N, C-alpha and C positions, 0 to 999 in steps of 0.2 A: 633841753628838756630843762625847762626853771622849775624847781621846786621850795614853799615858804618852808623853814627851818628855824625853829624856836629855839635860843640856848640863853646865856645870859644876853645876848644882842640877837637880834634876829638881821637873817641876811636872806639873800635870793641865793640858793645855790645852785647855779650851772654845768650840767655833767654830759661832755659830747663824747659818743663813744665811734664815732665814725674814721678816725681818723687811721688812716695807710700812710702815710708818709713820713711817718716815727719820729714824729714833733711833739714836744708834750709843751702843751698851752697853757697858761694859768695865767690869768684876768684876776687880781683883786683890787677893789672899788668901793667906795659908799657904797655900805648895805648891800653889798653882793662878794661872789667867789663863783669864780668862772673855771671850770679844769676840761681839759680836750677837747676831742672835737677836731674834724680838717677845719683847715683856713675858715671856708667859707662858713662853716657852723657856730666858730668860736666866734666869727664877726656880728653875725647875727644875733647870737645871745648877750654879745657885748652892746648892739645894738636895742636891746628888749631892757637891757639893765638899767642904760642910759636915758631910757624915756620913762622907767619905770619911777627911776628918782625924779626926773623930769615934773612926775606930775605928785609926784608925793612934795617937793617943793613947792606945787603952786598950790598945795592943799595946806601950807604950812604945818604939816606933821612929818612926824619920822615913821619909819617902818613898824616899829615899837607902840607907835600912837594908833596903828590905825588896825578896825575890826578887820575880821575873817570876811565879810561881804565887802567891806571897802576893798579891800585887797583885793575880791574877784572882779570888782568894778573897776579896779585901776589895769588888771591884767586883760581885761573884755576890752577897755579902750584902747591899749595897746598891740592889739594881737595876740595875747601871750596865750597859750592855752595850758590851762591848770586843770586838777578835777574839783569837783564841787566840792567846798568844806564847810560851806555857811552852817547855821542853825545848831549842831552839836559842839562844833569847835567854840562857836559867837558863845552859847551858852558854858560855855565851861569857862572861856575867858572872864564872862562878865559876873562869874562866882567869882572865881581867884579874886577880880578886881572888888570885892566889895559890892555890886551894883545889881 
């Protein structure tokens, strides 16, 4: 599961809960932090995070620059399942940025 988290810098955060081999898997990369999961789950989270970054790079934007709608569009393109966030969150962001 990957979620959108906004702090000083935005990160994709992946949390895997299916680990039963005793390993603690942690991967930190540009725009993402991944924690836990079985080997298979953790690899899947890594692939999605890398694909997300590739899409950001293609657009010439950073995670902090994209709208919630753009986030959802990228997630859909790479097969990442996220809850519907647009509209209310997008309006809040525009208001904060003076748009």
